[in-house]
C-alpha positions as CSV (number, residue, x, y, z in Angstrom):
1,M,22.5,48.7,278.5
2,R,25.0,47.5,275.9
3,K,26.9,45.7,278.6
4,S,23.8,43.9,279.8
5,L,22.9,42.9,276.2
6,F,26.5,41.6,275.7
7,L,26.3,39.6,278.9
8,L,22.9,38.1,278.0
9,A,24.2,37.2,274.5
10,S,27.3,35.6,276.1
11,C,25.2,33.6,278.5
12,I,23.0,32.3,275.6
13,V,26.0,31.2,273.6
14,A,27.6,29.6,276.6
15,M,24.4,27.7,277.4
16,A,24.1,26.6,273.8
17,I,27.7,25.3,273.8
18,A,27.1,23.5,277.1
19,I,24.0,21.9,275.9
20,N,25.8,20.7,272.8
21,G,28.6,19.3,274.9
22,Y,26.2,17.6,277.3
23,A,24.3,15.9,274.5
24,K,27.5,14.6,272.9
25,I,28.9,13.3,276.2
26,A,25.5,11.6,277.0
27,N,25.6,9.8,273.7
28,A,29.4,9.0,273.7
29,G,28.7,5.3,274.2
30,A,26.5,5.0,271.1
31,G,27.9,2.6,268.5
32,R,29.4,4.0,265.3
33,L,27.5,3.4,262.1
34,I,29.1,1.3,259.3
35,M,28.7,2.2,255.6
36,P,26.5,-0.3,253.7
37,Q,28.8,-2.2,251.4
38,D,26.2,-2.6,248.7
39,L,25.4,1.1,248.4
40,G,25.7,2.0,244.7
41,V,26.8,-1.5,243.6
42,S,23.6,-1.8,241.5
43,L,24.8,1.1,239.3
44,E,28.2,-0.5,238.7
45,S,26.5,-3.8,237.9
46,A,24.3,-2.0,235.3
47,G,27.4,-0.7,233.5
48,W,28.0,2.7,235.3
49,R,31.7,3.5,236.0
50,A,32.3,4.6,239.6
51,T,35.2,6.9,240.6
52,T,35.9,7.6,244.2
53,L,36.3,11.4,244.8
54,P,38.3,13.1,247.6
55,L,36.6,15.2,250.3
56,G,38.9,18.1,249.5
57,E,41.3,19.5,247.0
58,S,44.2,18.2,249.0
59,E,44.9,15.6,251.7
60,G,45.2,18.4,254.2
61,I,41.8,19.8,253.4
62,S,40.3,16.3,253.4
63,S,41.6,15.7,256.9
64,I,40.2,19.0,258.1
65,V,36.8,18.0,256.7
66,K,36.9,14.6,258.4
67,V,37.8,16.2,261.8
68,T,35.2,19.0,261.5
69,L,32.3,16.8,260.4
70,D,33.2,13.9,262.8
71,F,31.1,11.5,260.8
72,D,30.9,7.7,261.1
73,W,31.1,7.0,257.4
74,Y,30.8,8.6,254.0
75,L,30.6,7.8,250.3
76,F,31.7,10.3,247.7
77,K,31.7,8.9,244.1
78,K,31.1,10.0,240.5
79,Y,29.0,7.7,238.4
80,S,29.3,7.8,234.6
81,C,27.5,6.0,231.8
82,G,28.2,7.3,228.3
83,D,27.9,11.0,228.3
84,V,25.7,11.1,231.5
85,N,27.3,11.5,234.9
86,F,26.5,12.6,238.4
87,S,28.1,12.7,241.8
88,L,26.7,11.2,244.9
89,Y,27.8,12.3,248.4
90,V,26.4,10.5,251.4
91,V,27.4,11.0,255.1
92,G,26.1,9.1,258.2
93,W,26.3,10.0,261.9
94,S,25.3,7.9,264.8
95,A,22.9,9.3,267.4
96,G,24.2,12.3,269.3
97,R,27.5,12.5,267.4
98,V,27.0,16.0,266.0
99,P,24.3,18.7,266.3
100,P,22.2,19.3,263.2
101,H,23.4,22.9,262.7
102,L,27.0,21.5,262.2
103,V,25.7,19.4,259.3
104,E,24.0,22.5,257.9
105,S,27.3,24.3,257.7
106,H,28.4,21.7,255.2
107,T,25.5,22.1,252.7
108,P,26.1,23.7,249.2
109,D,24.3,26.8,250.5
110,H,27.3,27.4,252.7
111,C,30.3,25.6,251.4
112,W,29.8,26.2,247.7
113,L,28.9,29.9,248.1
114,Q,32.0,30.4,250.4
115,N,34.1,29.0,247.6
116,G,33.0,31.3,244.9
117,W,30.0,29.5,243.5
118,R,26.8,31.5,242.6
119,C,23.2,30.3,243.3
120,L,21.1,31.0,240.2
121,A,17.8,29.3,241.3
122,A,16.4,27.5,244.3
123,K,13.5,25.3,245.2
124,E,12.5,23.5,248.4
125,G,10.5,20.3,248.9
126,F,12.5,18.4,246.2
127,V,11.6,14.8,245.9
128,A,13.7,12.0,244.3
129,P,11.6,9.1,243.1
130,G,12.7,5.6,243.6
131,A,11.4,2.3,242.3
132,G,9.4,1.7,245.6
133,A,10.3,4.7,247.8
134,V,11.2,8.3,247.7
135,L,13.6,10.8,249.2
136,A,11.3,13.7,250.2
137,G,11.9,17.1,251.8
138,G,15.0,17.9,249.8
139,S,16.4,21.2,248.5
140,W,17.2,21.8,244.8
141,R,19.7,24.5,243.6
142,L,21.1,25.6,240.3
143,F,24.6,26.8,240.9
144,S,27.3,28.3,238.7
145,D,30.8,27.2,239.6
146,P,33.8,29.5,239.5
147,G,34.3,28.5,235.8
148,D,30.7,29.6,235.1
149,V,29.6,25.9,234.5
150,P,26.0,25.3,235.6
151,V,25.5,22.5,238.2
152,N,22.2,21.1,239.3
153,V,22.3,19.8,242.9
154,A,19.7,18.4,245.3
155,F,20.5,17.6,249.0
156,W,18.6,16.1,251.9
157,H,19.4,16.2,255.6
158,Y,17.5,13.7,257.8
159,V,17.5,13.7,261.6
160,G,16.0,10.3,262.4
161,E,13.4,9.8,259.8
162,E,12.4,13.4,259.4
163,A,13.8,15.9,256.9
164,H,15.5,18.7,258.8
165,N,14.1,22.2,258.2
166,Y,16.7,24.9,258.2
167,G,14.2,27.7,258.2
168,K,14.7,31.0,256.3
169,R,18.2,32.2,256.8
170,N,18.7,35.1,254.5
171,T,20.2,37.5,257.0
172,V,22.9,37.3,259.7
173,A,20.2,37.7,262.4
174,Q,18.1,34.9,260.9
175,N,21.1,32.6,260.7
176,A,22.0,33.4,264.4
177,Y,18.4,32.8,265.5
178,Y,18.1,29.4,263.8
179,W,21.6,28.3,264.9
180,L,20.8,29.0,268.5
181,K,17.4,27.4,268.1
182,D,19.0,24.2,266.8
183,A,21.6,24.4,269.6
184,F,19.0,24.6,272.3
185,L,17.0,21.7,270.7
186,V,20.0,19.5,270.4
187,G,18.7,17.4,273.3
188,K,15.6,16.6,271.1
189,F,17.9,15.4,268.3
190,A,20.5,13.6,270.5
191,G,18.9,10.2,270.3
192,K,18.5,10.2,266.5
193,R,20.9,9.2,263.7
194,Q,21.6,11.7,260.9
195,L,22.0,11.2,257.2
196,F,23.1,13.8,254.6
197,V,22.6,13.0,250.9
198,R,23.8,15.2,247.9
199,I,23.3,14.5,244.2
200,S,24.8,16.8,241.7
201,S,25.2,16.9,237.9
202,C,25.6,19.3,235.0
203,S,22.5,17.5,233.5
204,P,19.0,18.1,234.8
205,L,18.5,15.9,237.8
206,E,15.1,14.8,236.6
207,E,16.8,13.0,233.7
208,I,19.3,11.3,236.0
209,L,16.6,10.2,238.5
210,A,14.3,8.9,235.7
211,K,16.8,6.0,235.1
212,S,15.7,2.7,236.6
213,E,19.1,1.8,238.1
214,V,19.3,5.3,239.8
215,Q,15.8,4.8,241.2
216,F,17.1,1.6,242.8
217,L,19.9,3.6,244.4
218,V,17.2,6.0,245.7
219,D,15.4,3.1,247.3
220,Q,18.7,2.2,249.0
221,L,19.1,5.7,250.3
222,A,15.5,5.8,251.5
223,G,16.2,2.6,253.4
224,L,19.0,4.2,255.2
225,V,16.7,6.9,256.5
226,R,14.4,4.4,258.2
227,E,15.5,3.5,261.7
228,K,16.9,0.0,261.9
229,P,17.6,-1.9,265.2
230,G,21.3,-2.1,266.0
231,M,22.2,0.7,263.5
């Protein structure tokens, strides 16, 4: 009986890997996305100071992140104005480049917790208001970093124009179930671009997002979610 279950599980995993590989090969000819050059420029024009941040604590870790995530482009900057600051992390993938569950493995719920952070509060359905658009379907968390500094973070993962639902993954079994579910549905997502957005700050995000120049940035991010011919 155990042997049969093991063989069944092995077949399921092998099929999932094959499906992932097929979808990536099928979309290998898709053009790579290019980072919008004006993303965040409005903040700098309004007097915010922008500092480019590394993907990892060292060049080696940054290289590993780049290879693992296999993205087309990314932006990771800290914006400061007076005593207010926040970090913006945006990553874009062309259609079929990576499966959605690989992107999920890079969310704060995984990366931050694995690096000693603690989640103090959580809320789903977070919405960032823009001047004329919104980023809907996000996740909000209150974390405590290894130095016990509280950090507010909101993140969004879009597959095409839809916010991706990770489902309830509180146990190993639930994580395995949804991972395999996403793996088998990879064909459904293969023709869609993906976008990951993360905004974090020690200040309440509502205060950050209430600023007009930040709302213009949200409009830009919402525009990236919408499908554009040739992108």
